[in-house]
C-alpha positions as CSV (number, residue, x, y, z in Angstrom):
1,M,-28.5,34.7,-0.2
2,K,-27.7,33.8,-3.6
3,S,-25.1,34.7,-5.3
4,Y,-24.5,36.2,-8.7
5,F,-21.3,36.3,-11.1
6,S,-21.2,38.1,-14.7
7,T,-20.1,36.1,-17.6
8,L,-16.6,37.2,-17.4
9,N,-16.0,36.4,-13.9
10,S,-17.4,33.1,-14.5
11,L,-15.2,32.9,-17.7
12,I,-11.9,33.7,-15.3
13,T,-13.4,31.3,-13.1
14,L,-13.1,28.6,-15.6
15,V,-9.5,29.4,-17.5
16,V,-8.4,29.4,-13.4
17,L,-9.5,25.8,-13.0
18,C,-8.4,24.3,-16.1
19,T,-5.3,25.8,-15.0
20,L,-5.1,24.1,-11.9
21,L,-6.6,20.9,-13.0
22,S,-5.0,21.3,-16.5
23,C,-8.8,20.7,-17.7
24,G,-9.0,17.3,-16.4
25,N,-5.6,16.2,-16.3
26,N,-4.7,14.5,-13.4
27,R,-3.1,16.3,-10.9
28,L,-0.5,13.7,-10.0
29,D,0.9,13.5,-13.9
30,V,3.8,15.8,-13.4
31,D,6.9,15.9,-15.6
32,T,10.0,14.8,-13.0
33,S,12.5,15.0,-16.0
34,N,14.6,17.9,-14.6
35,I,14.6,16.5,-11.1
36,K,17.8,15.4,-10.5
37,V,18.5,12.5,-7.8
38,D,21.5,10.6,-6.7
39,L,20.3,7.4,-4.9
40,K,23.1,5.5,-3.7
41,V,22.2,2.2,-2.4
42,K,24.5,0.2,0.1
43,R,24.1,-3.7,-0.4
44,F,25.1,-4.5,3.4
45,D,23.6,-7.9,2.9
46,Q,25.8,-8.7,0.6
47,E,29.0,-7.3,2.8
48,L,28.1,-8.9,6.1
49,F,28.1,-12.1,4.3
50,N,31.7,-11.9,2.7
51,Y,34.1,-12.8,5.3
52,P,35.5,-16.0,4.8
53,K,37.4,-16.6,7.4
54,G,34.7,-14.8,9.8
55,I,34.2,-10.7,11.4
56,T,37.1,-9.8,13.4
57,A,36.7,-6.7,16.0
58,K,38.4,-5.2,13.7
59,D,35.5,-5.2,10.9
60,V,32.8,-4.5,13.0
61,V,34.8,-1.0,14.2
62,E,35.4,-0.4,10.0
63,M,31.4,-1.5,9.4
64,N,30.4,0.6,12.3
65,T,32.1,3.6,11.1
66,A,31.1,3.1,7.3
67,Y,27.2,2.3,8.2
68,G,27.1,4.4,11.1
69,L,23.0,4.6,12.6
70,F,22.1,2.1,10.5
71,F,24.6,-0.6,11.7
72,Q,23.6,0.4,15.6
73,D,20.6,-0.3,14.7
74,F,20.7,-3.2,12.9
75,T,22.5,-4.9,15.6
76,Q,20.8,-3.5,18.5
77,S,17.0,-3.4,17.0
78,V,16.7,-5.6,14.0
79,I,18.7,-8.7,15.0
80,N,19.0,-7.9,18.6
81,I,22.4,-9.2,19.7
82,G,23.9,-5.9,20.9
83,S,25.5,-2.1,21.0
84,P,28.8,-2.3,18.7
85,K,30.5,-0.7,21.0
86,N,30.3,-4.2,22.8
87,P,33.7,-5.5,22.4
88,N,32.7,-9.4,21.6
89,L,29.7,-8.4,19.5
90,F,32.1,-10.1,16.4
91,Y,31.2,-13.3,17.8
92,Q,27.4,-12.7,18.1
93,L,27.6,-11.7,14.4
94,N,29.7,-14.7,13.1
95,N,27.1,-16.6,14.8
96,F,24.2,-14.8,12.6
97,T,25.9,-15.0,9.5
98,K,27.3,-18.7,9.9
99,D,23.5,-20.1,11.0
100,S,22.9,-22.6,8.3
101,Y,19.2,-21.4,8.0
102,I,20.2,-18.0,7.7
103,K,23.1,-18.7,5.4
104,K,19.8,-20.5,3.4
105,V,18.0,-17.3,3.3
106,K,20.7,-15.0,2.1
107,G,21.2,-17.4,-0.9
108,D,17.4,-17.5,-1.7
109,A,17.8,-13.4,-1.3
110,D,21.3,-13.2,-3.8
111,K,19.3,-15.4,-6.6
112,L,16.0,-13.1,-6.5
113,Y,18.0,-9.5,-5.9
114,T,21.2,-10.1,-7.5
115,N,20.9,-7.3,-9.8
116,F,19.2,-4.7,-7.8
117,S,19.5,-1.9,-10.3
118,P,15.6,-2.2,-11.4
119,Y,14.6,-1.5,-8.0
120,Q,17.3,1.1,-7.7
121,A,15.4,2.5,-11.1
122,E,12.2,2.4,-9.0
123,L,12.6,3.8,-6.0
124,E,15.1,6.9,-7.8
125,N,11.5,7.5,-9.6
126,A,10.0,7.6,-6.7
127,F,12.2,9.9,-4.4
128,K,12.1,12.2,-7.9
129,H,8.2,12.5,-7.3
130,Y,9.4,13.0,-3.6
131,K,11.9,15.8,-4.4
132,Y,9.3,17.1,-6.8
133,Y,6.5,18.0,-4.2
134,F,9.3,17.9,-1.2
135,P,12.5,20.2,-2.4
136,K,13.4,21.1,0.9
137,K,14.0,17.4,2.5
138,E,17.1,15.1,2.0
139,I,17.0,11.9,-0.2
140,P,17.9,8.6,2.2
141,E,20.8,6.2,1.7
142,V,18.8,2.8,0.6
143,I,20.3,0.0,2.4
144,T,19.6,-3.8,2.0
145,Y,20.1,-6.2,4.5
146,I,18.8,-9.3,5.7
147,S,17.1,-9.1,8.7
148,G,16.5,-12.6,10.0
149,F,12.8,-12.0,9.2
150,N,12.0,-9.2,12.1
151,Y,12.1,-6.1,10.0
152,A,11.0,-5.6,6.4
153,I,11.8,-1.4,6.8
154,T,14.1,0.1,9.0
155,T,14.4,4.0,8.5
156,D,16.0,6.9,10.4
157,E,16.6,10.8,9.1
158,S,19.5,9.6,6.4
159,Y,19.0,5.8,5.5
160,L,16.1,3.4,4.7
161,G,16.4,0.3,5.4
162,I,15.0,-2.9,3.4
163,G,15.2,-6.1,4.7
164,L,15.4,-8.8,1.3
165,D,14.4,-11.2,3.4
166,M,10.8,-9.9,3.8
167,F,10.8,-9.8,0.5
168,L,11.1,-13.2,-0.9
169,G,7.6,-14.2,-2.4
170,K,4.2,-15.2,-0.9
171,D,5.1,-18.9,-1.1
172,Y,8.3,-18.9,0.2
173,D,8.8,-22.1,2.6
174,A,10.2,-20.1,5.6
175,Y,7.0,-17.7,5.8
176,K,4.6,-20.8,5.9
177,Q,7.1,-22.3,8.5
178,L,6.5,-19.4,10.4
179,G,2.7,-19.6,10.5
180,L,3.1,-15.9,8.4
181,P,-1.2,-15.8,7.7
182,Q,-1.9,-15.5,3.3
183,Y,-3.1,-12.2,3.7
184,K,0.2,-10.4,5.1
185,T,2.7,-12.6,2.9
186,A,0.8,-11.9,-0.4
187,F,2.9,-8.6,-1.3
188,M,6.0,-10.1,0.5
189,S,7.4,-10.1,-2.9
190,N,9.8,-8.0,-5.4
191,E,6.7,-6.7,-6.6
192,G,5.6,-4.9,-3.5
193,L,9.3,-4.1,-2.1
194,V,10.0,-1.1,-3.9
195,T,6.2,0.0,-2.6
196,G,7.1,-1.0,1.1
197,A,10.2,0.5,1.0
198,M,8.8,4.2,0.3
199,L,5.7,3.6,2.4
200,G,8.2,2.8,5.3
201,W,10.4,6.0,4.3
202,I,6.6,8.2,4.2
203,S,5.1,6.7,7.4
204,T,8.4,8.1,9.4
205,E,8.4,11.2,7.5
206,F,4.8,12.0,8.7
207,E,4.1,10.6,11.7
208,L,1.0,10.7,13.7
209,K,2.1,12.4,16.8
210,E,-1.8,12.5,18.1
211,K,-1.8,10.3,20.7
212,N,-5.4,8.2,21.8
213,A,-6.5,9.6,18.1
214,D,-9.9,8.8,17.0
215,L,-11.1,6.3,14.1
216,L,-11.5,9.9,11.7
217,T,-8.0,10.8,12.7
218,E,-6.4,7.5,12.1
219,M,-8.4,7.1,8.9
220,I,-7.5,10.1,7.6
221,H,-3.6,9.8,8.1
222,Q,-3.6,6.3,6.4
223,G,-5.6,8.1,3.7
224,K,-2.9,10.6,3.2
225,T,-0.4,8.4,3.7
226,L,-1.7,6.0,0.7
227,Y,-2.7,9.1,-1.4
228,L,0.8,10.6,-1.2
229,L,2.1,7.0,-3.0
230,D,-0.4,7.1,-5.4
231,A,1.7,11.2,-6.2
232,L,5.2,9.0,-5.3
233,M,4.3,6.5,-7.2
234,P,1.7,7.7,-10.0
235,K,2.0,4.2,-12.4
236,T,2.2,1.5,-9.6
237,S,-1.3,-0.4,-9.3
238,N,-3.7,0.2,-6.1
239,T,-3.6,-3.1,-5.2
240,V,0.0,-3.0,-4.9
241,K,-0.1,0.3,-3.0
242,I,-3.3,-0.9,-0.1
243,N,-2.1,-4.7,-0.4
244,Y,-5.3,-5.8,-1.7
245,N,-5.6,-7.9,-4.7
246,Q,-8.4,-7.3,-7.1
247,T,-11.7,-9.3,-5.5
248,Q,-11.0,-7.1,-2.5
249,L,-10.6,-3.9,-4.4
250,K,-13.8,-5.0,-6.4
251,W,-15.6,-5.0,-3.0
252,C,-14.3,-2.0,-1.5
253,N,-15.4,-0.1,-4.5
254,N,-19.4,-2.0,-4.6
255,N,-19.3,-1.4,-1.1
256,E,-18.2,1.7,-0.4
257,Q,-21.4,3.6,0.6
258,P,-22.5,0.8,2.9
259,V,-19.3,1.0,4.3
260,W,-19.4,4.3,5.0
261,F,-23.1,4.9,6.2
262,Y,-22.1,1.9,8.4
263,F,-19.4,4.2,10.8
264,I,-22.2,7.3,10.3
265,D,-24.8,5.1,11.3
266,N,-22.6,3.3,14.4
267,D,-21.3,6.6,15.6
268,L,-17.9,5.1,14.8
269,L,-15.9,8.3,13.7
270,Y,-15.0,9.8,16.7
271,T,-14.6,6.7,18.6
272,K,-11.1,6.1,20.9
273,E,-11.9,2.5,22.0
274,T,-8.7,0.4,21.1
275,T,-10.7,-2.1,19.9
276,E,-12.9,-0.4,18.1
277,I,-9.8,1.1,16.2
278,I,-7.9,-2.0,15.4
279,K,-11.1,-3.5,14.0
280,Y,-11.3,-0.9,11.3
281,M,-7.1,-0.3,10.8
282,G,-5.3,-2.9,12.1
283,E,-4.1,-6.2,9.9
284,S,-6.8,-8.9,9.3
285,P,-8.3,-11.2,7.1
286,F,-11.9,-9.9,7.0
287,I,-13.5,-7.2,9.3
288,Q,-15.9,-9.2,11.3
289,G,-19.5,-8.7,11.2
290,F,-19.1,-6.9,7.5
291,P,-20.2,-8.9,4.5
292,D,-18.0,-12.1,3.3
293,G,-15.2,-10.4,0.9
294,S,-14.7,-7.0,3.4
295,P,-10.9,-6.6,3.7
296,G,-8.7,-5.7,6.8
297,R,-7.8,-2.0,7.5
298,I,-11.2,-1.2,6.0
299,G,-10.1,2.4,7.3
300,H,-7.6,2.7,5.3
301,W,-9.3,3.0,2.2
302,I,-12.2,4.5,3.4
303,G,-9.3,7.2,4.6
304,W,-7.9,7.3,1.4
305,Q,-11.1,8.0,-0.6
306,I,-11.9,10.8,1.5
307,V,-8.5,12.0,0.7
308,K,-8.9,12.0,-3.2
309,A,-12.2,13.4,-2.4
310,Y,-10.5,16.7,-0.3
311,M,-7.9,17.1,-3.3
312,D,-10.0,17.5,-6.1
313,K,-12.7,19.8,-4.4
314,N,-9.5,21.7,-3.2
315,P,-7.2,22.1,-6.6
316,T,-5.3,25.2,-4.4
317,V,-4.2,22.6,-2.0
318,T,-0.6,21.6,-2.7
319,L,0.5,17.9,-1.3
320,E,2.6,19.7,1.2
321,K,-0.1,21.6,2.6
322,L,-1.9,18.3,2.9
323,M,0.7,16.3,4.8
324,L,0.7,19.1,6.9
325,N,-2.3,19.4,7.8
326,N,-3.5,17.6,10.8
327,N,-7.4,18.5,10.8
328,A,-9.2,15.4,10.1
329,Q,-12.4,17.1,10.7
330,Q,-11.6,19.7,8.3
331,I,-10.0,17.8,5.8
332,L,-13.8,15.9,6.1
333,N,-15.5,18.8,5.6
334,A,-13.9,20.5,3.0
335,S,-13.7,16.6,0.8
336,K,-17.6,16.9,0.6
337,Y,-17.1,13.2,0.8
338,K,-20.9,11.5,-0.7
339,P,-20.2,7.4,-1.6
């Protein structure tokens, strides 16, 4: 049955849509000038290595008091030397800070990040956008550290930790010595630090809680995360947000339709097979069985395009509603995604 609308109703609809869409403007181009964010940055990497006579048991107590949960996570998980409650922990901390290899890494990080203020400004701008979209959420304290090449990002409700030794540049010698592949080190640089930190934060703030999720659910979840990065860092290039180079991004744009049809034709969207999900969602230099040039994590990119289409087709859906919507099928249907 066809529906007909009067000219007046059509005009009203047009006005409403123009208001919601700012008559064609990017809905993520928002004014955050009045958003106040007091982002605190603690340089734990500087403090930990600033004990010329060595770290004492008293120093451990003081660091535990000053850094709280972060310090516990750092000693127990990041460098894995034990609990701050261990009275002999200072021995292990001294072994870590006096290690010649770690000292060299610390020195290299110092050269690159002596002045952290440019990164703090970028992070503050991103968190201004975060506060704009999620006014009730708290802003974490940022803490920098040297991880011994263990963890790039650590988070909890109150802090966002950044392992500076994981952002020393794609050609950093230690990465080669560790055998890290180029597709992993490509964005392990100062260029990728802020994006990596924000990705780590929002990934833990908006976790996929469904166990044994199918491929579509995984794709939409990662698409939502990338779309949120679009909102928080609107001036950051897509290559940095998804860790693709220009050639890989071009391949995705040129092959969007055949990739989507491949998922459909092979009944992959609802598979829960771990190997299949890892194949399209996991880190890899390419997708096995795909044409040359295909980048890993192609499912992330397709999910991103679906979520973009969904938000374009549904201008009344807020970013908060998007992130709280865990119905991947509903998002796909309402996106009318047709590459």
